[in-house]
Backbone as numpy.savetxt, mean C-alpha at the origin, in Angstrom:
# Nx Ny Nz CAx CAy CAz Cx Cy Cz
-22.19 28.13 32.32 -21.27 27.71 31.53 -21.39 28.04 30.12
-21.37 29.39 29.68 -21.61 29.48 28.11 -21.09 28.90 27.30
-22.61 28.93 26.17 -22.35 27.74 25.39 -21.36 28.98 24.75
-20.39 28.99 23.75 -19.96 29.42 22.76 -19.98 28.69 20.97
-18.72 29.03 21.08 -17.61 28.87 19.80 -16.54 28.30 20.00
-15.88 27.26 19.51 -14.61 26.79 19.32 -13.93 27.79 18.44
-12.50 27.81 18.79 -11.99 28.18 17.56 -11.09 27.49 15.96
-11.61 28.23 15.28 -11.26 26.72 13.82 -10.24 26.49 14.18
-9.91 24.89 14.36 -8.93 24.38 13.88 -8.92 23.81 13.22
-8.04 23.17 11.67 -7.55 22.56 10.38 -6.43 21.66 11.24
-7.34 20.65 10.31 -6.94 19.10 11.00 -5.74 19.15 9.40
-4.44 19.09 9.60 -3.50 19.28 8.39 -4.07 17.40 7.75
-3.12 18.32 6.09 -3.69 16.63 5.09 -2.50 15.56 5.48
-3.83 14.99 5.79 -3.07 13.01 5.71 -2.95 12.55 3.52
-1.74 12.85 3.61 -1.99 12.16 2.26 0.20 12.23 1.96
0.38 11.15 1.03 2.20 10.61 1.28 2.15 10.02 0.32
2.31 10.60 -0.99 2.39 10.06 -2.60 2.93 8.64 -2.27
2.68 7.73 -3.34 2.63 5.63 -3.64 3.69 5.94 -3.43
4.80 7.12 -4.69 6.15 6.31 -4.86 7.03 6.17 -3.37
6.15 7.03 -2.78 7.91 7.39 -1.40 7.48 6.36 0.44
6.40 4.89 -0.68 5.95 4.28 -0.05 7.83 3.19 0.30
7.79 2.67 0.95 8.81 1.21 1.12 7.78 -0.25 1.26
8.03 -0.33 -0.04 8.44 -1.67 -0.52 7.83 -2.31 0.23
6.35 -3.38 0.23 6.55 -4.17 1.39 7.01 -5.24 1.12
7.68 -6.33 2.29 8.26 -7.44 1.82 7.50 -8.14 1.82
7.90 -9.49 0.20 7.19 -9.87 -0.55 7.85 -11.60 0.51
6.26 -12.69 0.55 6.44 -13.97 1.31 7.51 -14.81 0.34
7.97 -15.87 0.86 8.72 -17.04 0.66 8.36 -17.28 -0.78
6.65 -17.34 -0.19 5.98 -19.18 -0.95 5.95 -18.63 -2.07
5.06 -17.02 -2.13 4.68 -16.24 -3.29 6.21 -16.24 -5.03
6.92 -15.77 -4.27 8.85 -15.70 -4.16 8.53 -17.23 -5.13
8.86 -18.20 -4.76 9.55 -19.29 -5.12 7.72 -19.78 -6.39
6.57 -20.00 -5.50 5.83 -19.99 -6.70 5.61 -18.73 -8.33
6.42 -17.72 -8.48 6.14 -17.02 -9.06 7.29 -17.04 -8.94
8.28 -18.06 -9.32 9.66 -18.06 -9.85 8.97 -19.82 -10.76
7.90 -21.01 -10.51 8.25 -21.78 -10.61 7.13 -21.63 -12.08
5.38 -20.40 -11.63 4.80 -20.32 -13.45 5.33 -19.80 -14.30
6.82 -18.77 -13.91 7.40 -18.19 -15.33 8.37 -19.49 -15.75
7.94 -20.03 -15.77 9.52 -21.28 -15.61 8.93 -22.24 -16.12
7.89 -22.05 -15.92 6.62 -23.29 -17.09 5.84 -22.80 -17.72
6.55 -21.34 -17.92 5.04 -20.74 -19.38 4.24 -19.56 -18.96
3.63 -19.70 -17.24 1.49 -19.98 -17.47 1.67 -19.03 -17.79
2.60 -17.42 -17.74 1.56 -16.41 -18.02 1.36 -16.68 -20.29
1.96 -16.62 -20.95 2.54 -17.57 -21.59 1.29 -18.13 -22.25
0.97 -19.23 -21.77 -0.31 -20.61 -21.51 -1.52 -18.82 -21.41
-1.70 -18.38 -20.31 -2.87 -17.70 -19.79 -3.28 -16.38 -20.34
């Protein structure tokens, strides 16, 4: 078997713009926690 070179193959770029990605679903616990903290004014406190 002869030692040769394979033809050059270029892999396509793997690039996805972040603004085209679907948002991940939020967890119900963290939604309720954020609502509770917002109602208590926690962000203003910190």
